[in-house]
C-alpha positions as CSV (number, residue, x, y, z in Angstrom):
1,X,-24.3,7.6,74.2
2,X,-21.2,9.0,73.1
3,X,-19.4,5.6,73.4
4,X,-22.2,3.8,71.5
5,X,-21.7,6.1,68.5
6,X,-18.0,5.8,68.6
7,X,-18.1,1.8,68.8
8,X,-20.4,1.9,65.9
9,X,-18.3,4.3,64.0
10,X,-15.1,2.0,64.8
11,X,-17.0,-1.2,63.7
12,X,-18.0,0.5,60.5
13,X,-14.5,1.4,59.5
14,X,-13.2,-2.0,60.4
15,X,-15.8,-3.6,58.2
16,X,-14.9,-1.2,55.3
17,X,-11.2,-1.6,56.0
18,X,-11.3,-5.6,55.9
19,X,-13.4,-5.4,52.8
20,X,-10.5,-3.4,51.0
21,X,-8.1,-5.9,52.0
22,X,-10.0,-8.9,50.7
23,X,-7.8,-11.0,48.3
24,X,-9.5,-11.0,44.9
25,X,-6.8,-12.7,42.9
26,X,-7.8,-14.6,39.7
27,X,-7.2,-18.3,40.3
28,X,-5.8,-20.3,37.3
29,X,-8.5,-23.0,37.5
30,X,-11.3,-20.3,37.3
31,X,-9.5,-18.6,34.2
32,X,-9.2,-22.1,32.7
33,X,-13.2,-22.6,33.1
34,X,-14.0,-19.3,31.7
35,X,-11.8,-20.1,28.5
36,X,-13.2,-23.6,28.2
37,X,-16.6,-21.8,28.2
38,X,-15.6,-19.5,25.4
39,X,-14.0,-22.2,23.4
40,X,-17.0,-23.8,21.6
41,X,-15.6,-24.2,18.0
42,X,-13.3,-27.3,18.6
43,X,-9.8,-27.2,19.7
44,X,-8.2,-26.6,23.1
45,X,-6.8,-23.8,25.1
46,X,-4.7,-24.2,28.2
47,X,-3.7,-21.4,30.7
48,X,0.0,-21.4,31.3
49,X,0.3,-18.4,33.7
50,X,-1.4,-15.4,35.1
51,X,0.0,-11.8,35.7
52,X,-2.3,-9.5,37.3
53,X,-2.1,-5.8,36.8
54,X,-3.9,-4.3,39.8
55,X,-3.3,-0.6,38.6
56,X,-5.3,-1.4,35.6
57,X,-7.9,-3.9,37.0
58,X,-6.9,-6.5,34.6
59,X,-5.0,-10.0,34.7
60,X,-3.2,-11.1,31.5
61,X,-3.0,-14.8,31.0
62,X,-0.5,-16.6,28.7
63,X,-2.3,-19.2,27.0
64,X,-1.6,-22.1,24.5
65,X,-4.0,-23.2,21.7
66,X,-4.1,-26.6,20.1
67,X,-6.1,-26.8,16.9
68,X,-8.0,-23.6,17.1
69,X,-10.3,-23.5,14.0
70,X,-10.4,-20.0,12.5
71,X,-12.4,-18.7,9.7
72,X,-10.6,-15.9,7.6
73,X,-12.4,-12.8,6.7
74,X,-10.2,-12.8,3.7
75,X,-12.1,-15.1,0.9
76,X,-9.0,-16.5,-0.7
77,X,-7.7,-17.7,2.7
78,X,-10.5,-20.0,4.0
79,X,-10.6,-21.8,7.2
80,X,-7.5,-22.8,9.1
81,X,-6.3,-24.2,12.2
82,X,-3.9,-22.6,14.8
83,X,-1.7,-24.2,17.3
84,X,0.5,-22.0,19.5
85,X,0.6,-19.1,22.2
86,X,-1.8,-16.4,22.8
87,X,-3.2,-14.1,25.7
88,X,-6.4,-13.8,27.4
89,X,-7.5,-10.7,29.1
90,X,-9.7,-10.6,32.3
91,X,-11.2,-7.5,33.8
92,X,-11.9,-7.1,37.5
93,X,-15.1,-4.8,38.2
94,X,-15.3,-2.9,41.6
95,X,-17.8,-5.3,42.9
96,X,-15.0,-8.0,42.7
97,X,-16.1,-10.0,39.7
98,X,-13.6,-11.1,37.2
99,X,-14.7,-11.3,33.6
100,X,-13.1,-12.7,30.4
101,X,-13.1,-9.6,28.0
102,X,-10.5,-10.5,25.1
103,X,-8.7,-13.4,23.6
104,X,-6.0,-13.2,21.0
105,X,-3.6,-15.4,19.1
106,X,0.1,-14.4,18.7
107,X,0.7,-14.6,15.2
108,X,2.3,-11.3,14.3
109,X,0.4,-9.5,11.3
110,X,-2.0,-12.6,11.2
111,X,-3.0,-12.3,14.8
112,X,-6.8,-13.1,15.4
113,X,-8.6,-11.3,18.5
114,X,-12.0,-11.5,20.0
115,X,-13.2,-8.4,22.1
116,X,-16.1,-7.7,24.4
117,X,-16.5,-11.4,25.3
118,X,-18.2,-10.7,28.8
119,X,-17.7,-14.2,30.0
120,X,-18.0,-14.1,33.8
121,X,-15.4,-16.1,35.9
122,X,-17.4,-18.4,38.3
């Protein structure tokens, strides 16, 4: 009986330990698919690379926009197109899921951003 409990404890610890070692990196193809799902108003976005920050449970993706259509909140500005660099932020939840949570252009003072996107990476 003593050995049975001990064996069950060792198996349980082994399962928990290997679960913690599970590789949960964000593949570029899946990040691209999530961005394509978000990009519904014309234009194109391409993933250039991904930098994971495990201590923050996020991944930063360098992206490039081509002909992204933007509407300005400033009445005199009107609609415009943007082509250039940007950043996409993916959050990793404790159940292992990656979710696209933020996208932004890199235009200095004219930067546009989208928060709380909640697009799950599949």
